[in-house]
N, C-alpha and C positions, 0 to 999 in steps of 0.2 A: 325323463325329466318333465316331458308334457305333462304326463299323468300327474306328477307329483304337484307341478304348479295349478293345474286345473283342480285339484283336491285342495289346494291352499286358495284357490280364489273362491271356492265353494264355503270353506271356513270363514274366510275373512271377508265375505259378502253378510254374515251373520254376525260381524264384528267379535270375531273369535282368533285370539292368538294362540297358536300351539305351544311356543316358547322354548320347545326342546326336541327341535326336528333334527333326525339324526339318522344314518343308516339302518340301524336296527329297527327304527318304526315305521319302515317301509316295508309291506307285506303283499304278497301275490296270494289271490285266491284260489289261482290254479297255475298251472307249469308253463301256460302260453306267454305269460308276463304282459299279459293285457288288462289284467284286473288287480292293479294296483290300488292300494289302502293304506291310508295313514293311520297308524296306531298311537296308542299310549297318550291320551289327554289328559294325564294326571297333573301336569301343570299349565294346564290350557285356562286360558282366562277372558272374559270378555273385556275389549277395549276401554268400557265406559265402568267397571269395576272401579271402585276407591274404597280401601286403599286395596292394591292387588295382594292376593295371597302370594307369600313369598316372593316379594319383587325382584329379588336377586336370585335368580334360578337359571337352570340349564346346564347341559353336558360340556365340559370342558373341551374346548376345540371347535364346538359348534355353535355355541351361545353368541348371540349379536352383542357386540361392545356396548353398545348403549344400555343394556340391562346392568351391566358392572358399573356404569357411572352414576346409578341413582345416588341421591345424596339422602332422602327420607323414604318411609314407607308410601308416601301419599306422591311419589315421581311417577311419570307416565312414559310409556313408549308405545310404540303401535304395532300394526301388524307387519311392518317392514322387519321385525326383529325374525320374522320366520323366512324371509328372503334371503337374510344372511345365513341361516342355515340349510336353505336349498343351495346357496350359493358354494357352501363348503362341500356339500355333498358332488354336486358339479365339478368341482375342482378335484375331489377324490376319484370321481368318474374319468376325469381328463387325465391325471397323473398317476394314480395307484398309490398316492401319498397322501397322509395327513397334511393339514395346512398350518397346524399348531403343533409340531411334535417335541416333546418332551416328557421324559420318563416320570419326573417328580411332577404331580398334580399340582402344586403351589405355582412353580416354573412354567407350566401348560396354561394357566389360567393367567399368568401375568401378560404371557405372549399373546393370549387371544384379548385380553383388556386392550392392550396396546394397539393390537391390530395392524402391526407393520408388515403388511403383505408386500413381497419382490417379487412379481412376475418375469423381470428381466434374466432372472438366474435360468430360466427354460429356454433352449433353443427354439429356432422356428420348427425344427422337427420334431420338438416335445408339444410345444404350444403355439399355434400360428397367432397372429396380430388380431384376428376376428375373436380367437378363443379369450386371449388376453384381455382386448377392450371389453368384451362381455362379463368377464370375471370382476374387472376393476367397477364396472358398474352395479354389479348384485353384492360385490363384497366392499363395497364403500364403508368405511369406519363411520361416517356421518349419514345418519340414515335419510335425511332430507335429500342425499343425492343418490340414494339406492333406487333402482327400479322397482316399480310395484309389479303383483301379479300380473295385471292388465299388459303392462309394459313387456314384462317377459314374454308372456306369451305372443305377442306381436312380432317378436323376432324369430319369423319363421325361417331364418336361414340358418339359426341354431339347430333345428330339427331336421334341417334338410342336409346340413353338415352331419350330423350323428348318424342318419340312416345310411349315408354314403360311405361314412368311414369304420362304421362298426364290424367287425369281422366276425367276433366271437363274444358271447355274454358268458361270465362264467358268475357263480356265486361262491364267495369263499368263506368258510366259517373262521372265525376266531383270528383275523389278522391284526385286531387289536384286542385286547381283553375286552370278553363279555360283549363283543359286536359282531355284526354280520356286515360286510363289506361287500357292496356290490362293484364289480371292476369291469369296466368295459376295455377291451383290448383294439385300439384303433390301426387300422391301415395308415402308414403314412406314406407320403410323396407318391401318390398314385395318379 
C-alpha cells in the first residue's frame, strides 16, 4: 500500500488524476514485490483540464462516487478520487472481498454511486477498530472528508500493522473477471 500511495503522491504532485485505479493496474517490475508501478493511464486527466475527457469514467466497484455525481461535462473533481480507489484496494487486501459486489454491472454501479459502506458487519477478528477507522477516512463518500496521499502516508501505524500481521502474500489470477486480485492473508489475534 505504501508504494501505491507514494506513486499516487507523485502523479498528484503533477496535478494528474488516474481516475481508474484498480488491482489490475498495480504491477511489479520483479518478483521481490518492492518494485510496484501504477499502470494504465488511459483515463488519466489533468485536474486543471476543462472539460474532462470522459467526465464519468472508471471501473465499477472502484470508481469514486463523486465521479458519478457530475451534472455536466464541465464539472470538476480532484485527485482525491484516486484515494477512494486506493481505499477500495486496501479493503480488498484486508477482507479478500469486493466492496461493492453485484453480478449485474448496473446494480454494481448503483451500489458504487450510493457508497453505503457498512464496516460494522465485520467482527473485531476480521477488522479491528483501527482498520475500520482508517477505511472510513479513505472511503468517505464526500471527498472533502477523505484523506489526501500525504495524510495517508503519515499514518505509520497502518504500515507497521501490515508488516506485523502479513503472514503470506499470494497473487490470485481471475478472482473477478479479467482482474488480478492481490490478497494478503493476515494473522489474527497474536
